[in-house]
TIBALUM-885379 format. One record per residue (C-alpha): z, x, y. Coordinates in steps of 0.25 Angstrom, whole numbers, plus 2048, in hexadecimal, padded with zeros to 3 digits. Each point is the difference from the previous one (the first is absolute). Layout:
<rs>
<r up="Z" east="X" north="Y"/>
...
</rs>
This chain:
<rs>
<r up="8AA" east="7F7" north="AF3"/>
<r up="7F6" east="808" north="808"/>
<r up="7F9" east="7FA" north="80D"/>
<r up="7F1" east="802" north="802"/>
<r up="802" east="80B" north="80C"/>
<r up="809" east="808" north="7F8"/>
<r up="7F5" east="800" north="7F5"/>
<r up="7F6" east="804" north="80B"/>
<r up="807" east="80C" north="803"/>
<r up="802" east="803" north="7F4"/>
<r up="7F4" east="802" north="7FF"/>
<r up="7FD" east="807" north="80D"/>
<r up="80A" east="80B" north="7FB"/>
<r up="7F8" east="800" north="7F4"/>
<r up="7F3" east="804" north="808"/>
<r up="806" east="809" north="80A"/>
<r up="805" east="809" north="7F4"/>
<r up="7F2" east="7FF" north="7F8"/>
<r up="7F9" east="805" north="80D"/>
<r up="80B" east="80A" north="803"/>
<r up="7FF" east="806" north="7F1"/>
<r up="7EF" east="7FF" north="801"/>
<r up="7FF" east="807" north="80C"/>
<r up="80B" east="80B" north="7FC"/>
<r up="7F6" east="809" north="7F8"/>
<r up="7F0" east="803" north="805"/>
<r up="7F8" east="7FC" north="7F2"/>
<r up="7F5" east="808" north="803"/>
<r up="80A" east="80C" north="7FE"/>
<r up="803" east="7F9" north="7F1"/>
<r up="7FB" east="805" north="7F5"/>
<r up="7FA" east="7F4" north="7F5"/>
<r up="80E" east="7FF" north="7F8"/>
<r up="808" east="7FF" north="80D"/>
<r up="7F6" east="7F5" north="808"/>
<r up="7FE" east="7F7" north="7F3"/>
<r up="812" east="801" north="800"/>
<r up="7FF" east="7FB" north="80F"/>
<r up="7F5" east="7F6" north="800"/>
<r up="808" east="7FA" north="7F2"/>
<r up="80C" east="800" north="807"/>
<r up="7FA" east="7F9" north="80E"/>
<r up="7F7" east="7F7" north="7F9"/>
<r up="80C" east="7FA" north="7FA"/>
<r up="80A" east="800" north="80A"/>
<r up="7F5" east="7F9" north="809"/>
<r up="7FB" east="7F5" north="7F4"/>
<r up="80F" east="7FC" north="7FF"/>
<r up="801" east="7FF" north="811"/>
<r up="7F3" east="7F7" north="7FE"/>
<r up="806" east="7F7" north="7F5"/>
<r up="80C" east="7FF" north="809"/>
<r up="7F9" east="7FE" north="80C"/>
<r up="7F7" east="7F4" north="7FA"/>
<r up="80D" east="7F7" north="7FA"/>
<r up="805" east="801" north="80E"/>
<r up="7F4" east="7FB" north="806"/>
<r up="801" east="7F5" north="7F6"/>
<r up="80F" east="7FD" north="803"/>
<r up="7FD" east="800" north="810"/>
<r up="7F4" east="7F6" north="7FE"/>
<r up="809" east="7F5" north="7FA"/>
<r up="807" east="801" north="80A"/>
<r up="7F6" east="7F7" north="806"/>
<r up="804" east="804" north="80E"/>
<r up="7F6" east="802" north="80D"/>
<r up="7FA" east="80B" north="805"/>
<r up="805" east="808" north="7F2"/>
<r up="7F8" east="80B" north="7FC"/>
<r up="7F5" east="803" north="7F6"/>
<r up="7FD" east="80D" north="7F8"/>
<r up="7F7" east="7FC" north="7F8"/>
<r up="7F4" east="807" north="807"/>
<r up="808" east="80E" north="7FE"/>
<r up="805" east="7FF" north="7F2"/>
<r up="7F2" east="7FD" north="7FB"/>
<r up="7FC" east="80C" north="806"/>
<r up="80D" east="808" north="7FB"/>
<r up="7FB" east="7FB" north="7F3"/>
<r up="7F4" east="806" north="802"/>
<r up="805" east="80E" north="803"/>
<r up="809" east="7FF" north="7F5"/>
<r up="7F6" east="7FF" north="7F4"/>
<r up="7F9" east="80B" north="807"/>
<r up="80C" east="809" north="800"/>
<r up="802" east="7FB" north="7F2"/>
<r up="7F0" east="804" north="7FC"/>
<r up="802" east="80E" north="807"/>
<r up="80D" east="802" north="7F8"/>
<r up="7FA" east="7FD" north="7F2"/>
<r up="7F4" east="809" north="802"/>
<r up="809" east="80C" north="804"/>
<r up="807" east="7FE" north="7F5"/>
<r up="7F3" east="801" north="7F6"/>
<r up="7FB" east="80A" north="809"/>
<r up="805" east="80C" north="7F8"/>
<r up="7FB" east="7FB" north="7F4"/>
<r up="7F2" east="7FC" north="806"/>
<r up="801" east="80F" north="807"/>
<r up="802" east="806" north="7F1"/>
<r up="7F6" east="7F7" north="7F7"/>
<r up="7F4" east="7FE" north="80D"/>
<r up="7FF" east="80B" north="808"/>
<r up="809" east="80D" north="801"/>
<r up="7FB" east="803" north="80F"/>
<r up="802" east="7F2" north="805"/>
<r up="80D" east="802" north="80D"/>
<r up="80C" east="7FB" north="7F9"/>
<r up="807" east="800" north="80E"/>
<r up="7FB" east="7FA" north="80C"/>
<r up="807" east="801" north="80B"/>
<r up="7F9" east="7F7" north="80A"/>
<r up="802" east="7F5" north="7F6"/>
<r up="80F" east="801" north="800"/>
<r up="801" east="801" north="80F"/>
<r up="7F8" east="7F3" north="800"/>
<r up="809" east="7F8" north="7F7"/>
<r up="80C" east="805" north="808"/>
<r up="7FA" east="7FB" north="80C"/>
<r up="7FD" east="7F2" north="7FA"/>
<r up="80D" east="7FF" north="7FB"/>
<r up="806" east="803" north="80C"/>
<r up="7F8" east="7F6" north="807"/>
<r up="804" east="7F6" north="7F6"/>
<r up="80E" east="803" north="803"/>
<r up="7FE" east="7FE" north="80F"/>
<r up="7FA" east="7F2" north="7FE"/>
<r up="80A" east="7FC" north="7F7"/>
<r up="80A" east="803" north="80A"/>
<r up="7F9" east="7F9" north="80C"/>
<r up="800" east="7F2" north="7F6"/>
<r up="80D" east="801" north="7FB"/>
<r up="804" east="801" north="80E"/>
<r up="7F8" east="7F2" north="804"/>
<r up="807" east="7FB" north="7F3"/>
<r up="80E" east="805" north="805"/>
<r up="800" east="7FC" north="80E"/>
<r up="7FD" east="7F3" north="7FD"/>
<r up="80B" east="7FF" north="7F7"/>
<r up="809" east="804" north="809"/>
<r up="7FC" east="7FA" north="80C"/>
<r up="800" east="7F1" north="7FA"/>
<r up="810" east="803" north="7FE"/>
<r up="803" east="7FC" north="80E"/>
<r up="7F9" east="7F6" north="809"/>
<r up="7F8" east="80C" north="80A"/>
<r up="7F6" east="7F5" north="805"/>
<r up="809" east="7FC" north="80A"/>
<r up="7F8" east="7FF" north="80E"/>
<r up="802" east="80D" north="80A"/>
<r up="808" east="808" north="7F3"/>
<r up="7FE" east="80F" north="803"/>
<r up="7FF" east="803" north="7F1"/>
<r up="7F5" east="7F6" north="800"/>
<r up="7F8" east="803" north="80B"/>
<r up="802" east="811" north="7F9"/>
<r up="7FD" east="7FA" north="7F1"/>
<r up="7F2" east="7FA" north="805"/>
<r up="7FC" east="80C" north="80A"/>
<r up="803" east="809" north="7F4"/>
<r up="7F8" east="7F6" north="7F6"/>
<r up="7F5" east="7FF" north="80A"/>
<r up="7FF" east="810" north="800"/>
<r up="7FF" east="800" north="7F1"/>
<r up="7F6" east="7F6" north="7FF"/>
<r up="7F8" east="809" north="80A"/>
<r up="802" east="80C" north="7FA"/>
<r up="7FB" east="7FB" north="7F2"/>
<r up="7F3" east="7F9" north="807"/>
<r up="7FD" east="80D" north="806"/>
<r up="803" east="807" north="7F3"/>
<r up="7F5" east="7F8" north="7F9"/>
<r up="7F6" east="800" north="80B"/>
<r up="800" east="80F" north="800"/>
<r up="801" east="802" north="7F0"/>
<r up="7F2" east="804" north="803"/>
<r up="803" east="809" north="80C"/>
<r up="80B" east="806" north="7F9"/>
<r up="7F7" east="806" north="7F6"/>
<r up="7F9" east="808" north="80C"/>
<r up="80D" east="804" north="807"/>
<r up="806" east="80C" north="7FE"/>
<r up="809" east="7FC" north="7F7"/>
<r up="7F5" east="7F8" north="7F7"/>
<r up="7F6" east="803" north="7F9"/>
<r up="7F8" east="806" north="80D"/>
<r up="804" east="80E" north="7F9"/>
<r up="7FB" east="7FB" north="7F2"/>
<r up="7F3" east="7FD" north="808"/>
<r up="801" east="80D" north="807"/>
<r up="803" east="809" north="7F6"/>
<r up="7F4" east="7F8" north="7F6"/>
<r up="7F7" east="804" north="80D"/>
<r up="805" east="80C" north="7FF"/>
<r up="7FC" east="801" north="7F1"/>
<r up="7F2" east="7FC" north="802"/>
<r up="7FD" east="808" north="809"/>
<r up="806" east="80B" north="7FB"/>
<r up="7F8" east="7FC" north="7F2"/>
<r up="7F2" east="7FF" north="80A"/>
<r up="804" east="80E" north="806"/>
<r up="801" east="803" north="7F0"/>
<r up="7F2" east="7FA" north="7FD"/>
<r up="7FA" east="807" north="80A"/>
<r up="804" east="80D" north="7FD"/>
<r up="7FD" east="7FD" north="7F3"/>
<r up="7F2" east="7FD" north="802"/>
<r up="800" east="80E" north="80C"/>
<r up="804" east="808" north="7F2"/>
<r up="7F4" east="7FA" north="7F8"/>
<r up="7F7" east="801" north="809"/>
<r up="804" east="80E" north="802"/>
<r up="800" east="803" north="7F2"/>
<r up="7F1" east="7F8" north="800"/>
<r up="7FC" east="80B" north="80B"/>
<r up="804" east="80A" north="7F7"/>
<r up="7F9" east="7FD" north="7F3"/>
<r up="7F3" east="7FF" north="80B"/>
<r up="803" east="80D" north="805"/>
<r up="802" east="807" north="7F4"/>
<r up="7F3" east="7F9" north="7F9"/>
<r up="7F6" east="802" north="80C"/>
<r up="806" east="80E" north="807"/>
<r up="807" east="809" north="7F6"/>
<r up="7FE" east="80A" north="808"/>
<r up="80A" east="7FC" north="80B"/>
<r up="80B" east="804" north="7FA"/>
<r up="808" east="802" north="80F"/>
<r up="7FD" east="7F3" north="803"/>
<r up="805" east="7FA" north="7F1"/>
<r up="80E" east="809" north="800"/>
<r up="803" east="7F9" north="80D"/>
<r up="7FC" east="7F2" north="7FD"/>
<r up="808" east="801" north="7F2"/>
<r up="80C" east="807" north="809"/>
<r up="7FD" east="7F3" north="80A"/>
<r up="803" east="7F6" north="7F5"/>
<r up="80B" east="807" north="7FB"/>
<r up="806" east="7FD" north="80E"/>
<r up="7FE" east="7F2" north="800"/>
<r up="806" east="7FE" north="7F3"/>
<r up="80C" east="807" north="805"/>
<r up="801" east="7F8" north="80B"/>
<r up="7FE" east="7F4" north="7F6"/>
<r up="80C" east="803" north="7F9"/>
<r up="808" east="803" north="80D"/>
<r up="7FB" east="7F2" north="806"/>
<r up="805" east="7F8" north="7F4"/>
<r up="80D" east="808" north="7FE"/>
<r up="804" east="7FC" north="80F"/>
<r up="7F8" east="7F3" north="800"/>
<r up="80C" east="7FC" north="7F3"/>
<r up="80B" east="806" north="808"/>
<r up="7FD" east="7F7" north="80D"/>
<r up="7FD" east="7F3" north="7F8"/>
<r up="80F" east="803" north="7F8"/>
<r up="807" east="803" north="80F"/>
<r up="7F9" east="7F2" north="805"/>
<r up="806" east="7F7" north="7F3"/>
<r up="80E" east="807" north="802"/>
<r up="801" east="7FE" north="80E"/>
<r up="7FA" east="7F1" north="7FE"/>
<r up="80A" east="7FE" north="7F6"/>
<r up="80C" east="805" north="809"/>
<r up="7FB" east="7F8" north="80B"/>
<r up="802" east="7F4" north="7F7"/>
<r up="80D" east="802" north="7F9"/>
<r up="804" east="7FF" north="80F"/>
<r up="7FB" east="7F5" north="803"/>
<r up="807" east="7F9" north="7F6"/>
<r up="80D" east="807" north="803"/>
<r up="7FF" east="7FB" north="810"/>
<r up="7FE" east="7F1" north="7FC"/>
<r up="80B" east="801" north="7F5"/>
<r up="809" east="804" north="80B"/>
<r up="7FB" east="7F6" north="80B"/>
<r up="801" east="7F4" north="7F4"/>
<r up="80F" east="804" north="7FE"/>
<r up="803" east="800" north="80E"/>
<r up="7FA" east="7F3" north="803"/>
<r up="805" east="7FA" north="7F2"/>
<r up="810" east="806" north="806"/>
<r up="7FD" east="7F7" north="80F"/>
<r up="7FD" east="7F4" north="7F9"/>
<r up="80B" east="7FF" north="7F8"/>
<r up="80A" east="804" north="80B"/>
<r up="7F9" east="7F7" north="807"/>
<r up="804" east="7F6" north="7F6"/>
<r up="80E" east="805" north="800"/>
<r up="805" east="801" north="80D"/>
<r up="7FB" east="7F0" north="801"/>
<r up="807" east="7FC" north="7F5"/>
<r up="80D" east="806" north="805"/>
<r up="7FD" east="7FA" north="80D"/>
<r up="800" east="7F3" north="7FA"/>
<r up="80B" east="802" north="7F9"/>
<r up="807" east="803" north="80B"/>
<r up="7FA" east="7F3" north="809"/>
<r up="808" east="7F7" north="7F5"/>
<r up="80E" east="806" north="7FF"/>
<r up="800" east="7FF" north="80E"/>
<r up="7FB" east="7F3" north="802"/>
<r up="80A" east="7FC" north="7F4"/>
<r up="80C" east="806" north="807"/>
<r up="7FF" east="7F8" north="80D"/>
<r up="7FC" east="7F4" north="7FB"/>
<r up="80C" east="801" north="7F7"/>
<r up="808" east="803" north="80D"/>
<r up="7F9" east="7F5" north="808"/>
<r up="802" east="7F5" north="7F6"/>
<r up="810" east="804" north="800"/>
<r up="801" east="7FE" north="811"/>
<r up="7F9" east="7F4" north="7FE"/>
<r up="808" east="7FC" north="7F6"/>
<r up="80E" east="804" north="808"/>
<r up="7F9" east="7F9" north="80D"/>
<r up="7FF" east="7F3" north="7FA"/>
<r up="80F" east="802" north="7FA"/>
<r up="804" east="804" north="80E"/>
<r up="7F8" east="7F4" north="807"/>
<r up="807" east="7F6" north="7F5"/>
<r up="80E" east="805" north="803"/>
<r up="7FD" east="7FF" north="811"/>
<r up="7FC" east="7F2" north="7FC"/>
<r up="80B" east="7FB" north="7F8"/>
<r up="808" east="806" north="80B"/>
<r up="7FA" east="7F9" north="80B"/>
<r up="801" east="7F2" north="7F7"/>
<r up="80F" east="804" north="800"/>
<r up="802" east="803" north="80F"/>
<r up="7FA" east="7F2" north="804"/>
<r up="808" east="7F9" north="7F5"/>
<r up="80C" east="808" north="806"/>
<r up="7FD" east="7FB" north="80E"/>
<r up="7FD" east="7F3" north="7FC"/>
<r up="80D" east="7FC" north="7F9"/>
<r up="808" east="809" north="80D"/>
<r up="7F8" east="7F7" north="809"/>
<r up="805" east="7F2" north="7F8"/>
<r up="80E" east="804" north="801"/>
<r up="800" east="804" north="80C"/>
<r up="7FD" east="7F0" north="803"/>
<r up="809" east="7FC" north="7F7"/>
</rs>
């Protein structure tokens, strides 16, 4: 029968496999069909892992042990994330038909959406990994008495858990701040601000063109004889319109580059967090394994010396008994010899 810790190991292995599979391809470069395939596969795997984590969480609760971790909050969050993924999958499958029936000019492929959903799944995988590690570490630690006072492993585990708790607290407190850092929403906000500025300048240029046209009409109506001025004003308007078009093209190009850099930065941050979590998990598991080996060796040595001590005590008792018997025999012989000498 599979133990709970083995079930946790299986779940973690599946999470790592899902993470590697999703990270292997840049979804922003996929066409609609490729994106739908990747999203469907990833959503199905994430849902399967979610169900296994939910079952493992219930079984840990049934142990009714003190200090048993609970991941109820995460499971609620994961359920919402899976609902969002399912909704997007349904919409993407229907998009082609809607494109043909409603609006032939609506873009059928949206790279920004594809990249956003890929990052959402990678982030979900990291959270699944962290919470599965919590359950797995608890299940491993309960097998051995780590609570002995002065235990090095106990101290290390407590220090590691404290650091993990501090990390989670900082992540929670800085969730808003992260959206304002280079890897968060600050790029998106900055891009939005730049885009807003571009639109403002575009509006200003449009107003300038409109004013110039009005001025041109006024000149035509009032001073028709100033042909030279009219020709110069016409050229000025053409120059402004040309600059305006160049400006719009450049702004679109700049916004596109900024969004690409933002997407790359987010992917790198998620990969770094994944690697850190893997190392922390391996370290914790190694500590638990070393403590188990240490306790096994201690028990083996203790059992061996107890047996040898018992044998020595038994032999000593036998020799003491023999010695006492010899003393009694000698005393009896001496007594008989003394009696015989008197006679």
